[in-house]
PAKE-369582 format. One record per atom (N, C-alpha, C): atom name; residue in one letter; residue number from 1; x, y, z. Coordinates in pm, whole numbers, plus 50000, padded with zeros to 5 digits. Atoms other than C-alpha are relative to their C-alpha. Example, Ala and Ser with C-alpha at 12.3 -4.5 7.8 and 13.67 -1.06 7.14 Angstrom:
% PAKE-369582
 site code pos    c1    c2    c3
    N    A   1 50089 49881 50000
   CA    A   1 51230 49550 50780
    C    A   1 50090 50120 50000
    N    S   2 49918 49881 49994
   CA    S   2 51367 49894 50714
    C    S   2 49923 50109 50073
***
This chain:
% PAKE-369582
 site code pos    c1    c2    c3
    N    X   1 50101 49969 50103
   CA    X   1 84460 52335 52761
    C    X   1 50068 50051 49873
    N    X   2 49945 49961 50129
   CA    X   2 84530 52381 52391
    C    X   2 49935 50128 49947
    N    X   3 50051 49888 50077
   CA    X   3 84495 52704 52196
    C    X   3 50039 49979 49854
    N    X   4 49977 50007 50145
   CA    X   4 84457 52663 51821
    C    X   4 49990 50144 49950
    N    X   5 49998 49858 50035
   CA    X   5 84559 53003 51691
    C    X   5 50038 50023 49854
    N    X   6 49971 49954 50136
   CA    X   6 84551 53162 51348
    C    X   6 50065 50138 50013
    N    X   7 49930 49874 49976
   CA    X   7 84819 53429 51381
    C    X   7 49993 50094 49880
    N    X   8 50015 49915 50119
   CA    X   8 84752 53557 51029
    C    X   8 49906 49935 49901
    N    X   9 50079 50052 50111
   CA    X   9 84518 53522 50736
    C    X   9 50074 50022 49869
    N    X  10 49914 49985 50119
   CA    X  10 84805 53593 50496
    C    X  10 50061 49865 49962
    N    X  11 49932 50121 50045
   CA    X  11 84961 53319 50286
    C    X  11 50060 50025 49862
    N    X  12 49937 49989 50131
   CA    X  12 85194 53288 49989
    C    X  12 49951 49893 49904
    N    X  13 50046 50111 50083
   CA    X  13 85022 52973 49862
    C    X  13 49859 50025 49946
    N    X  14 50132 49990 50062
   CA    X  14 84717 52935 49639
    C    X  14 49943 49859 49980
    N    X  15 50054 50136 50006
   CA    X  15 84588 52588 49724
    C    X  15 49853 50007 49956
    N    X  16 50137 49989 50054
   CA    X  16 84265 52533 49523
    C    X  16 49888 49974 50100
    N    X  17 50108 50031 49904
   CA    X  17 84069 52392 49819
    C    X  17 49993 50096 50117
    N    X  18 49998 49906 49888
   CA    X  18 84157 52675 50057
    C    X  18 49893 50107 49983
    N    X  19 50110 49904 50006
   CA    X  19 83869 52907 50142
    C    X  19 50048 50144 49984
    N    X  20 49951 49863 50013
   CA    X  20 84097 53210 50126
    C    X  20 50004 50046 49853
    N    X  21 49999 49962 50141
   CA    X  21 84092 53200 49746
    C    X  21 49887 49931 49924
    N    X  22 50110 50050 50083
   CA    X  22 83853 53121 49461
    C    X  22 50048 49880 49918
    N    X  23 49955 50125 50062
   CA    X  23 83952 52762 49384
    C    X  23 50138 50013 49938
    N    X  24 49861 49985 50044
   CA    X  24 84310 52877 49338
    C    X  24 50028 50128 49924
    N    X  25 49977 49883 50085
   CA    X  25 84260 53183 49117
    C    X  25 49921 50120 50053
    N    X  26 50065 49881 49946
   CA    X  26 84187 53515 49285
    C    X  26 49968 49985 50147
    N    X  27 50023 50001 49856
   CA    X  27 84150 53607 49650
    C    X  27 49852 50012 50032
    N    X  28 50139 49991 49954
   CA    X  28 83821 53556 49831
    C    X  28 49975 50138 50061
    N    X  29 50040 49868 49951
   CA    X  29 83632 53852 49975
    C    X  29 50031 50017 50149
    N    X  30 49960 49970 49863
   CA    X  30 83828 53928 50292
    C    X  30 50129 50080 49995
    N    X  31 49878 49918 49993
   CA    X  31 84110 54157 50403
    C    X  31 50104 49925 50084
    N    X  32 49896 50071 49924
   CA    X  32 84428 53969 50504
    C    X  32 50053 50086 50114
    N    X  33 49951 49927 49885
   CA    X  33 84551 54067 50847
    C    X  33 50077 49909 50095
    N    X  34 49926 50073 49898
   CA    X  34 84781 53964 51131
    C    X  34 49932 50020 50135
    N    X  35 50056 49993 49866
   CA    X  35 84658 53888 51481
    C    X  35 50083 50094 50087
    N    X  36 49933 49912 49905
   CA    X  36 84741 54150 51744
    C    X  36 50061 49914 50113
    N    X  37 49938 50081 49894
   CA    X  37 84995 53988 51984
    C    X  37 49939 50024 50137
    N    X  38 50061 49971 49871
   CA    X  38 84821 54162 52274
    C    X  38 49876 49912 50022
    N    X  39 50119 50086 49989
   CA    X  39 84506 53959 52199
    C    X  39 50043 49857 50027
    N    X  40 49949 50134 49973
   CA    X  40 84708 53638 52190
    C    X  40 50040 49986 50146
    N    X  41 49958 50004 49859
   CA    X  41 84859 53720 52529
    C    X  41 49880 49995 50094
    N    X  42 50121 49996 49917
   CA    X  42 84519 53801 52676
    C    X  42 49929 49865 49997
    N    X  43 50067 50129 50014
   CA    X  43 84373 53475 52543
    C    X  43 50076 49892 50076
    N    X  44 49917 50096 49927
   CA    X  44 84664 53273 52684
    C    X  44 49978 50014 50150
    N    X  45 50016 49975 49857
   CA    X  45 84621 53437 53023
    C    X  45 49861 49960 50050
    N    X  46 50137 50027 49958
   CA    X  46 84242 53407 53041
    C    X  46 49970 49851 50005
    N    X  47 50032 50142 50010
   CA    X  47 84225 53044 52934
    C    X  47 50108 49909 50060
    N    X  48 49891 50077 49938
   CA    X  48 84544 52939 53116
    C    X  48 50060 49898 49903
    N    X  49 49948 50084 50108
   CA    X  49 84695 52805 52797
    C    X  49 50141 49952 50029
    N    X  50 49865 50058 49984
   CA    X  50 84994 52570 52819
    C    X  50 50049 49934 49872
    N    X  51 49965 50064 50126
   CA    X  51 84987 52426 52467
    C    X  51 49942 50081 49884
    N    X  52 50043 49917 50113
   CA    X  52 84969 52619 52139
    C    X  52 50025 49929 49868
    N    X  53 49985 50047 50138
   CA    X  53 84908 52504 51784
    C    X  53 49978 50119 49908
    N    X  54 50012 49893 50097
   CA    X  54 84975 52766 51516
    C    X  54 49965 49940 49864
    N    X  55 50046 50055 50128
   CA    X  55 84768 52674 51212
    C    X  55 49894 50094 49946
    N    X  56 50107 49910 50042
   CA    X  56 84427 52822 51132
    C    X  56 49929 49955 49874
    N    X  57 50081 50032 50117
   CA    X  57 84181 52829 50843
    C    X  57 50052 50064 49872
    N    X  58 49969 49920 50119
   CA    X  58 84324 53090 50607
    C    X  58 50150 50018 49972
    N    X  59 49863 49960 50024
   CA    X  59 84687 53180 50658
    C    X  59 50106 49900 50042
    N    X  60 49884 50076 49955
   CA    X  60 85033 53034 50709
    C    X  60 50067 50080 50111
    N    X  61 49942 49925 49889
   CA    X  61 85184 53129 51047
    C    X  61 50124 50080 49962
    N    X  62 49874 49934 50037
   CA    X  62 85516 53218 50885
    C    X  62 49980 50120 49908
    N    X  63 50031 49884 50083
   CA    X  63 85342 53474 50663
    C    X  63 49967 50123 50084
    N    X  64 50032 49887 49912
   CA    X  64 85257 53689 50965
    C    X  64 50121 50094 50011
    N    X  65 49891 49902 49990
   CA    X  65 85462 54008 50969
    C    X  65 50052 50009 50143
    N    X  66 49962 49992 49859
   CA    X  66 85467 53988 51349
    C    X  66 50017 49862 50063
    N    X  67 49989 50138 49950
   CA    X  67 85532 53612 51382
    C    X  67 50095 49990 50118
    N    X  68 49904 50009 49890
   CA    X  68 85833 53667 51608
    C    X  68 49942 50052 50132
    N    X  69 50066 49950 49879
   CA    X  69 85621 53868 51853
    C    X  69 49907 49893 50058
    N    X  70 50086 50108 49954
   CA    X  70 85374 53580 51869
    C    X  70 50082 49888 50062
    N    X  71 49914 50105 49947
   CA    X  71 85655 53333 51923
    C    X  71 50056 50039 50137
    N    X  72 49951 49953 49869
   CA    X  72 85785 53547 52210
    C    X  72 49904 49961 50112
    N    X  73 50102 50032 49899
   CA    X  73 85458 53470 52391
    C    X  73 49989 49850 50027
    N    X  74 50010 50147 49987
   CA    X  74 85512 53095 52355
    C    X  74 50124 49937 50063
    N    X  75 49874 50056 49948
   CA    X  75 85855 53058 52515
    C    X  75 49981 49922 50130
    N    X  76 50025 50072 49875
   CA    X  76 85702 52935 52842
    C    X  76 49894 49892 49987
    N    X  77 50101 50103 50022
   CA    X  77 85460 52690 52684
    C    X  77 50055 49861 50037
    N    X  78 49962 50140 49979
   CA    X  78 85462 52320 52768
    C    X  78 50022 49934 49864
    N    X  79 49991 50060 50132
   CA    X  79 85409 52233 52402
    C    X  79 49963 50102 49893
    N    X  80 50026 49910 50112
   CA    X  80 85417 52422 52071
    C    X  80 50004 49920 49870
    N    X  81 50007 50069 50128
   CA    X  81 85318 52298 51727
    C    X  81 49971 50103 49892
    N    X  82 50018 49906 50111
   CA    X  82 85348 52492 51400
    C    X  82 49974 49922 49872
    N    X  83 50031 50061 50129
   CA    X  83 85183 52391 51071
    C    X  83 50027 50103 49891
    N    X  84 49958 49903 50100
   CA    X  84 85332 52554 50763
    C    X  84 50029 49934 49866
    N    X  85 49956 50054 50129
   CA    X  85 85397 52512 50392
    C    X  85 50153 50005 49990
    N    X  86 49856 50004 49987
   CA    X  86 85758 52586 50487
    C    X  86 50081 50076 49897
    N    X  87 49925 49933 50106
   CA    X  87 85848 52799 50187
    C    X  87 50029 50147 50031
    N    X  88 49973 49863 49958
   CA    X  88 85864 53128 50379
    C    X  88 50115 50004 50100
    N    X  89 49886 49977 49911
   CA    X  89 86154 53269 50583
    C    X  89 50126 49932 49945
    N    X  90 49870 50051 50044
   CA    X  90 86524 53189 50542
    C    X  90 50045 49882 50086
    N    X  91 49950 50112 49921
   CA    X  91 86710 52876 50657
    C    X  91 50055 50042 50136
    N    X  92 49945 49951 49873
   CA    X  92 86882 53084 50926
    C    X  92 49889 50022 50103
    N    X  93 50113 49978 49911
   CA    X  93 86545 53178 51072
    C    X  93 49950 49868 50056
    N    X  94 50047 50131 49957
   CA    X  94 86442 52814 51087
    C    X  94 50096 49934 50098
    N    X  95 49901 50057 49908
   CA    X  95 86766 52708 51253
    C    X  95 49988 50066 50137
    N    X  96 50013 49927 49874
   CA    X  96 86724 52978 51517
    C    X  96 49871 49960 50070
    N    X  97 50127 50044 49941
   CA    X  97 86362 52869 51570
    C    X  97 50019 49870 50077
    N    X  98 49975 50129 49933
   CA    X  98 86479 52516 51654
    C    X  98 50075 50019 50130
    N    X  99 49920 49978 49879
   CA    X  99 86736 52642 51902
    C    X  99 49921 50077 50106
    N    X 100 50074 49913 49909
   CA    X 100 86501 52898 52054
    C    X 100 49900 49923 50087
    N    X 101 50102 50074 49926
   CA    X 101 86241 52641 52156
    C    X 101 50045 49859 50037
    N    X 102 49946 50133 49965
   CA    X 102 86468 52345 52230
    C    X 102 49968 49962 50143
    N    X 103 50026 50027 49859
   CA    X 103 86382 52378 52600
    C    X 103 49859 49948 50025
    N    X 104 50138 50044 49978
   CA    X 104 86012 52295 52550
    C    X 104 49993 49847 50012
    N    X 105 50020 50144 49987
   CA    X 105 85888 51952 52651
    C    X 105 49976 49936 49864
    N    X 106 50025 50049 50135
   CA    X 106 85760 51908 52297
    C    X 106 49980 50117 49906
    N    X 107 50013 49895 50101
   CA    X 107 85802 52130 51992
    C    X 107 50015 49936 49862
    N    X 108 50000 50059 50134
   CA    X 108 85711 52013 51641
    C    X 108 49963 50104 49895
    N    X 109 50042 49922 50116
   CA    X 109 85692 52182 51302
    C    X 109 49956 49902 49892
    N    X 110 50054 50084 50106
   CA    X 110 85472 52018 51040
    C    X 110 50021 50072 49866
    N    X 111 49973 49944 50133
   CA    X 111 85602 52087 50688
    C    X 111 49911 49929 49898
    N    X 112 50088 50055 50102
   CA    X 112 85346 52039 50409
    C    X 112 50080 49976 49873
    N    X 113 49924 50038 50118
   CA    X 113 85528 51851 50134
    C    X 113 49922 49892 49925
    N    X 114 50086 50092 50073
   CA    X 114 85294 51690 49883
    C    X 114 50069 49944 49876
    N    X 115 49928 50060 50112
   CA    X 115 85547 51505 49671
    C    X 115 50137 50061 49982
    N    X 116 49870 49943 50035
   CA    X 116 85870 51605 49499
    C    X 116 49979 50128 49919
    N    X 117 50006 49870 50068
   CA    X 117 85951 51920 49301
    C    X 117 49905 49999 49880
    N    X 118 50082 50006 50121
   CA    X 118 85759 51800 48995
    C    X 118 49850 49989 50027
    N    X 119 50143 50016 49969
   CA    X 119 85428 51740 49178
    C    X 119 49952 50088 50115
    N    X 120 50038 49928 49878
   CA    X 120 85430 51933 49506
    C    X 120 49919 50126 49973
    N    X 121 50062 49869 50022
   CA    X 121 85333 52274 49366
    C    X 121 49877 49995 49911
    N    X 122 50121 50011 50083
   CA    X 122 85053 52139 49149
    C    X 122 49877 50035 50085
    N    X 123 50107 49961 49907
   CA    X 123 84823 52168 49452
    C    X 123 50042 50120 50084
    N    X 124 49951 49890 49916
   CA    X 124 85034 52393 49679
    C    X 124 50064 50106 49912
    N    X 125 49955 49902 50098
   CA    X 125 85057 52661 49415
    C    X 125 50066 50120 50068
    N    X 126 49933 49881 49949
   CA    X 126 85296 52949 49471
    C    X 126 50111 49969 50099
    N    X 127 49894 50037 49907
   CA    X 127 85531 52755 49700
    C    X 127 50120 49944 49924
    N    X 128 49875 50045 50061
   CA    X 128 85892 52660 49626
    C    X 128 50047 49874 50073
    N    X 129 49963 50128 49938
   CA    X 129 85969 52291 49694
    C    X 129 50144 50003 50051
    N    X 130 49859 49996 49959
   CA    X 130 86345 52351 49708
    C    X 130 50019 50086 50125
    N    X 131 49990 49915 49882
   CA    X 131 86300 52631 49962
    C    X 131 49946 49926 50123
    N    X 132 50056 50076 49888
   CA    X 132 86082 52406 50179
    C    X 132 50104 49899 50052
    N    X 133 49899 50100 49963
   CA    X 133 86351 52136 50176
    C    X 133 50117 50067 50071
    N    X 134 49889 49926 49937
   CA    X 134 86624 52390 50260
    C    X 134 49963 50043 50142
    N    X 135 50044 49954 49868
   CA    X 135 86423 52532 50549
    C    X 135 49983 49884 50098
    N    X 136 50019 50116 49914
   CA    X 136 86326 52192 50684
    C    X 136 50134 49941 50042
    N    X 137 49870 50055 49968
   CA    X 137 86684 52071 50666
    C    X 137 50073 50085 50103
    N    X 138 49937 49909 49903
   CA    X 138 86810 52379 50851
    C    X 138 49939 49983 50138
    N    X 139 50071 50019 49874
   CA    X 139 86548 52327 51120
    C    X 139 50043 49869 50065
    N    X 140 49963 50132 49949
   CA    X 140 86633 51957 51159
    C    X 140 50145 49998 50048
    N    X 141 49858 50001 49964
   CA    X 141 87010 52010 51164
    C    X 141 50029 50081 50125
    N    X 142 49984 49921 49878
   CA    X 142 86966 52266 51442
    C    X 142 49934 49934 50120
    N    X 143 50060 50075 49890
   CA    X 143 86792 52002 51652
    C    X 143 49849 49999 50004
    N    X 144 50146 49991 50001
   CA    X 144 86431 52067 51554
    C    X 144 49931 49868 49967
    N    X 145 50081 50119 50026
   CA    X 145 86161 51798 51550
    C    X 145 49901 50033 49889
    N    X 146 50081 49968 50117
   CA    X 146 86000 51801 51205
    C    X 146 49913 49882 49959
    N    X 147 50094 50099 50051
   CA    X 147 85699 51618 51062
    C    X 147 49976 50029 49852
    N    X 148 50030 49986 50143
   CA    X 148 85659 51560 50688
    C    X 148 49853 49964 49981
    N    X 149 50143 50025 50024
   CA    X 149 85287 51598 50609
    C    X 149 49975 49991 49850
    N    X 150 50021 50028 50142
   CA    X 150 85184 51451 50275
    C    X 150 49851 49973 49974
    N    X 151 50138 50026 50042
   CA    X 151 84836 51479 50122
    C    X 151 50006 49932 49864
    N    X 152 49992 50071 50128
   CA    X 152 84807 51214 49848
    C    X 152 49886 50036 49906
    N    X 153 50095 49979 50108
   CA    X 153 84635 51297 49521
    C    X 153 50035 49901 49889
    N    X 154 49970 50089 50111
   CA    X 154 84621 51104 49197
    C    X 154 50133 50037 49934
    N    X 155 49880 49956 50070
   CA    X 155 84904 51316 49057
    C    X 155 50129 49980 50078
    N    X 156 49877 50021 49924
   CA    X 156 85147 51242 49344
    C    X 156 50005 49867 50074
    N    X 157 50010 50122 49921
   CA    X 157 85038 50906 49484
    C    X 157 50116 49903 49975
    N    X 158 49890 50091 50034
   CA    X 158 85323 50725 49305
    C    X 158 50129 50036 50072
    N    X 159 49878 49954 49934
   CA    X 159 85577 50921 49511
    C    X 159 50000 49980 50151
    N    X 160 50011 50011 49854
   CA    X 160 85459 50834 49862
    C    X 160 50118 49926 50061
    N    X 161 49895 50081 49940
   CA    X 161 85711 50558 49935
    C    X 161 50137 50067 49988
    N    X 162 49871 49931 50016
   CA    X 162 86004 50758 49794
    C    X 162 50010 50121 50091
    N    X 163 50000 49886 49908
   CA    X 163 85900 51059 50002
    C    X 163 50023 49952 50143
    N    X 164 49976 50056 49867
   CA    X 164 85892 50839 50313
    C    X 164 50149 49974 50018
    N    X 165 49856 50029 49992
   CA    X 165 86247 50726 50236
    C    X 165 50081 50129 50012
    N    X 166 49928 49873 49993
   CA    X 166 86360 51085 50180
    C    X 166 49984 50064 50138
    N    X 167 50023 49942 49868
   CA    X 167 86200 51196 50508
    C    X 167 50090 49933 50104
    N    X 168 49913 50073 49909
   CA    X 168 86395 50925 50691
    C    X 168 50145 50045 49985
    N    X 169 49862 49960 50028
   CA    X 169 86719 51023 50523
    C    X 169 50029 50140 50053
    N    X 170 49981 49862 49955
   CA    X 170 86669 51391 50610
    C    X 170 49995 50016 50151
    N    X 171 50009 49991 49855
   CA    X 171 86590 51320 50974
    C    X 171 49867 50046 50054
    N    X 172 50133 49969 49950
   CA    X 172 86218 51393 50994
    C    X 172 49962 49898 50106
    N    X 173 50042 50090 49893
   CA    X 173 86072 51245 51313
    C    X 173 49884 49911 49957
    N    X 174 50116 50077 50043
   CA    X 174 85748 51135 51147
    C    X 174 49962 50036 49858
    N    X 175 50059 49976 50131
   CA    X 175 85575 51106 50812
    C    X 175 49850 49981 50016
    N    X 176 50146 50006 49985
   CA    X 176 85203 51188 50824
    C    X 176 49934 49998 49863
    N    X 177 50074 50013 50125
   CA    X 177 85001 51062 50530
    C    X 177 49853 50031 50028
    N    X 178 50138 49958 49976
   CA    X 178 84670 51247 50535
    C    X 178 49914 49956 49882
    N    X 179 50073 50066 50108
   CA    X 179 84427 51039 50336
    C    X 179 49890 50086 49939
    N    X 180 50115 49927 50053
   CA    X 180 84141 51286 50299
    C    X 180 50041 50096 49890
    N    X 181 49959 49918 50115
   CA    X 181 84199 51425 49950
    C    X 181 49926 50133 50000
    N    X 182 50061 49867 50002
   CA    X 182 84138 51797 49925
    C    X 182 49989 50044 49854
    N    X 183 50021 49962 50139
   CA    X 183 83990 51862 49586
    C    X 183 49859 50051 49983
    N    X 184 50131 49945 50032
   CA    X 184 83698 52047 49434
    C    X 184 49966 49961 49857
    N    X 185 50040 50030 50137
   CA    X 185 83498 52001 49118
    C    X 185 50071 50092 49903
    N    X 186 49926 49905 50083
   CA    X 186 83685 52305 48988
    C    X 186 50125 50047 50073
    N    X 187 49875 49948 49946
   CA    X 187 84044 52415 49040
    C    X 187 50070 50074 49887
    N    X 188 49940 49916 50104
   CA    X 188 84244 52683 48861
    C    X 188 50144 50036 50033
    N    X 189 49862 49957 49983
   CA    X 189 84603 52786 48806
    C    X 189 50000 50142 50058
    N    X 190 50006 49874 49926
   CA    X 190 84679 53074 49042
    C    X 190 50045 50120 49919
    N    X 191 49952 49887 50080
   CA    X 191 84846 53288 48771
    C    X 191 49920 50020 49871
    N    X 192 50065 49991 50132
   CA    X 192 84667 53209 48444
    C    X 192 49849 49981 50004
    N    X 193 50142 50031 49996
   CA    X 193 84323 53095 48557
    C    X 193 49965 49875 49922
    N    X 194 50023 50124 50075
   CA    X 194 84365 52780 48349
    C    X 194 49948 49892 50094
    N    X 195 50057 50103 49916
   CA    X 195 84157 52491 48480
    C    X 195 50099 49886 50024
    N    X 196 49913 50109 49963
   CA    X 196 84348 52220 48667
    C    X 196 49916 49877 50031
    N    X 197 50066 50125 49965
   CA    X 197 84258 51856 48713
    C    X 197 50067 49945 50125
    N    X 198 49947 50051 49872
   CA    X 198 84310 51764 49080
    C    X 198 49903 49894 50050
    N    X 199 50084 50113 49964
   CA    X 199 84175 51420 49162
    C    X 199 50050 49932 50127
    N    X 200 49957 50071 49878
   CA    X 200 84178 51216 49484
    C    X 200 50085 49879 49965
    N    X 201 49913 50114 50026
   CA    X 201 84427 50936 49521
    C    X 201 49920 49872 49988
    N    X 202 50060 50132 50014
   CA    X 202 84345 50580 49427
    C    X 202 50054 49915 50114
    N    X 203 49954 50064 49877
   CA    X 203 84363 50411 49766
    C    X 203 50069 49868 49974
    N    X 204 49920 50121 50013
   CA    X 204 84629 50143 49788
    C    X 204 50005 49932 50136
    N    X 205 50009 50071 49873
   CA    X 205 84579 49880 50059
    C    X 205 50136 49984 50067
    N    X 206 49869 50022 49939
   CA    X 206 84954 49845 50110
    C    X 206 50035 50111 50098
    N    X 207 49970 49891 49908
   CA    X 207 84955 50183 50289
    C    X 207 49934 49981 50135
    N    X 208 50058 50030 49870
   CA    X 208 84752 50027 50568
    C    X 208 50102 49937 50094
    N    X 209 49894 50053 49916
   CA    X 209 85076 49873 50694
    C    X 209 50070 50119 50066
    N    X 210 49948 49883 49929
   CA    X 210 85184 50123 50961
    C    X 210 50142 49974 50049
    N    X 211 49861 50008 49956
   CA    X 211 85555 50182 51021
    C    X 211 50026 50112 50100
    N    X 212 49966 49899 49900
   CA    X 212 85725 50387 51292
    C    X 212 50006 50139 49939
    N    X 213 49980 49869 50061
   CA    X 213 85805 50667 51049
    C    X 213 49871 50055 49941
    N    X 214 50120 49959 50073
   CA    X 214 85452 50676 50902
    C    X 214 49874 49980 50084
    N    X 215 50128 50012 49932
   CA    X 215 85114 50741 51054
    C    X 215 49890 50012 49896
    N    X 216 50107 50000 50099
   CA    X 216 84831 50641 50822
    C    X 216 49875 50062 50061
    N    X 217 50114 49927 49946
   CA    X 217 84536 50872 50872
    C    X 217 49876 49974 49915
    N    X 218 50124 50023 50073
   CA    X 218 84187 50756 50769
    C    X 218 49915 50126 49997
    N    X 219 50072 49873 49991
   CA    X 219 84032 51084 50883
    C    X 219 50072 50087 50101
    N    X 220 49929 49909 49911
   CA    X 220 84182 51388 51044
    C    X 220 49925 50011 50133
    N    X 221 50061 49985 49868
   CA    X 221 84119 51394 51417
    C    X 221 49986 50148 50034
    N    X 222 50022 49861 49964
   CA    X 222 83963 51722 51525
    C    X 222 50040 50022 50145
    N    X 223 49952 49977 49864
   CA    X 223 84150 51851 51829
    C    X 223 49891 50058 50089
    N    X 224 50102 49933 49921
   CA    X 224 83848 52055 51937
    C    X 224 49891 49904 50049
    N    X 225 50097 50100 49955
   CA    X 225 83635 51742 51969
    C    X 225 50063 49898 50094
    N    X 226 49934 50104 49922
   CA    X 226 83897 51531 52144
    C    X 226 50074 50049 50124
    N    X 227 49926 49949 49885
   CA    X 227 84084 51759 52385
    C    X 227 49950 50140 50037
    N    X 228 50039 49864 49961
   CA    X 228 84013 52077 52586
    C    X 228 50076 50104 49918
    N    X 229 49933 49905 50089
   CA    X 229 84084 52360 52342
    C    X 229 49903 50108 49954
    N    X 230 50078 49893 50061
   CA    X 230 83965 52684 52188
    C    X 230 50074 50049 49876
    N    X 231 49941 49948 50124
   CA    X 231 84026 52855 51854
    C    X 231 49999 50152 50002
    N    X 232 49987 49854 50010
   CA    X 232 84151 53213 51810
    C    X 232 50036 50035 49857
    N    X 233 49971 49968 50139
   CA    X 233 84129 53356 51459
    C    X 233 50079 50130 49987
    N    X 234 49913 49886 50025
   CA    X 234 84332 53634 51299
    C    X 234 49932 50134 50032
    N    X 235 50072 49878 49963
   CA    X 235 84059 53888 51379
    C    X 235 49994 50019 50150
    N    X 236 50000 49991 49855
   CA    X 236 84100 53814 51749
    C    X 236 49874 49947 50065
    N    X 237 50126 50056 49949
   CA    X 237 83772 53623 51793
    C    X 237 50023 49857 50046
    N    X 238 49988 50134 49944
   CA    X 238 83763 53315 52016
    C    X 238 49872 49921 49973
    N    X 239 50114 50089 50023
   CA    X 239 83535 53022 51924
    C    X 239 50037 49859 50043
    N    X 240 49972 50135 49951
   CA    X 240 83502 52657 52029
    C    X 240 50081 49917 49903
    N    X 241 49938 50085 50102
   CA    X 241 83645 52526 51703
    C    X 241 50027 50082 49875
    N    X 242 49963 49923 50119
   CA    X 242 83809 52644 51382
    C    X 242 49888 49999 49895
    N    X 243 50111 50004 50096
   CA    X 243 83505 52533 51180
    C    X 243 49893 50103 50034
    N    X 244 50103 49906 49957
   CA    X 244 83280 52762 51384
    C    X 244 50047 50145 49997
    N    X 245 49947 49864 50008
   CA    X 245 83504 53065 51329
    C    X 245 49912 50086 49908
    N    X 246 50081 49909 50081
   CA    X 246 83301 53359 51202
    C    X 246 49849 49982 50017
    N    X 247 50144 50020 49978
   CA    X 247 82965 53215 51312
    C    X 247 49949 50094 50109
    N    X 248 50064 49921 49895
   CA    X 248 82722 53420 51519
    C    X 248 49972 49906 50117
    N    X 249 50010 50092 49887
   CA    X 249 82758 53252 51858
    C    X 249 49897 50045 50104
    N    X 250 50085 49940 49896
   CA    X 250 82507 53472 52045
    C    X 250 49879 49914 50036
    N    X 251 50119 50079 49972
   CA    X 251 82215 53230 52013
    C    X 251 50028 49850 50002
    N    X 252 49963 50141 50000
   CA    X 252 82407 52902 52030
    C    X 252 50036 49954 50142
    N    X 253 49965 50063 49873
   CA    X 253 82415 52686 52341
    C    X 253 50117 49906 49971
    N    X 254 49880 50074 50038
   CA    X 254 82773 52565 52300
    C    X 254 50001 49858 50058
    N    X 255 49991 50130 49934
   CA    X 255 82751 52282 52552
    C    X 255 49907 49898 49935
    N    X 256 50097 50091 50058
   CA    X 256 82439 52134 52393
    C    X 256 50023 49979 49850
    N    X 257 49990 50008 50145
   CA    X 257 82481 52216 52025
    C    X 257 50128 49932 49954
    N    X 258 49872 50050 50046
   CA    X 258 82849 52136 51992
    C    X 258 50020 49854 50037
    N    X 259 49980 50136 49953
   CA    X 259 82823 51808 52181
    C    X 259 49908 49898 49932
    N    X 260 50100 50102 50035
   CA    X 260 82510 51648 52042
    C    X 260 49946 50000 49858
    N    X 261 50069 50008 50128
   CA    X 261 82394 51754 51699
    C    X 261 50079 50048 49880
    N    X 262 49947 49970 50133
   CA    X 262 82461 51910 51362
    C    X 262 50134 50071 50000
    N    X 263 49872 49929 49999
   CA    X 263 82750 52138 51463
    C    X 263 50115 49901 50012
    N    X 264 49897 50104 49984
   CA    X 264 82949 51837 51579
    C    X 264 50015 49919 49871
    N    X 265 49997 50080 50122
   CA    X 265 82854 51641 51267
    C    X 265 50068 50078 49886
    N    X 266 49939 49918 50105
   CA    X 266 82951 51929 51038
    C    X 266 50151 50013 50023
    N    X 267 49858 49990 49968
   CA    X 267 83283 51967 51219
    C    X 267 50073 49873 49961
    N    X 268 49939 50128 50035
   CA    X 268 83360 51598 51180
    C    X 268 50009 49983 49849
    N    X 269 50002 50013 50145
   CA    X 269 83264 51610 50814
    C    X 269 50109 50085 49936
    N    X 270 49901 49910 50059
   CA    X 270 83491 51906 50742
    C    X 270 50143 49966 50042
    N    X 271 49866 50037 49954
   CA    X 271 83782 51766 50942
    C    X 271 50043 49863 49948
    N    X 272 49969 50137 50035
   CA    X 272 83762 51416 50803
    C    X 272 50002 49974 49851
***
């Protein structure tokens, strides 16, 4: 069984579509916090977890002050997956991470790289492209299995093929092109408040040709709808899915509502 865990609601990035901030400028109304490792251990034990995905709705796993304590609880997992913007921690930490979990049947780190240095930070504000590349390279050279995740927008769509070539050269195992553009009617610069123009990519049919290094994604598959899994947020609350985090579950019949009607439809809409 999979556990999708948000080990922190902290992040160094200011992506305009992220609910943790106000379209990129200013933090939303919540108090950033790290998950108590004791709650993670209890959740793993109760649900007999063998596979962990560190991602979440608000934070970047590597921003957690206690990330190493959480990782300590995953050394006996069958599978571990980490999703990150990759600009936190030092290359040495990433190299040690690769060596530390080399014994797992499967261990992947997904690095969010939306273009090259001139375009990447336009959406992933506050991140350092060069630091991401340094960390990813250190992880790969130490034997780690890395995935290059690319969200195409109008401002970076011309770099997709060159990024695929770079990922191959660096030794990334896969290149994931996530087609669902993440943009809002309004987006702002995280430091100045100046309005940004972030538009969806202009779909190019040539990207429908699937290669070994690239997985074309028409819509993000929701793990909570396709495999046995639960979501644990940074406050320590368990829910059936990351979209339902924070909802009042007391009057919801999970088996009926989540399987047959609007909750499922809303989840698919937000994941796709």
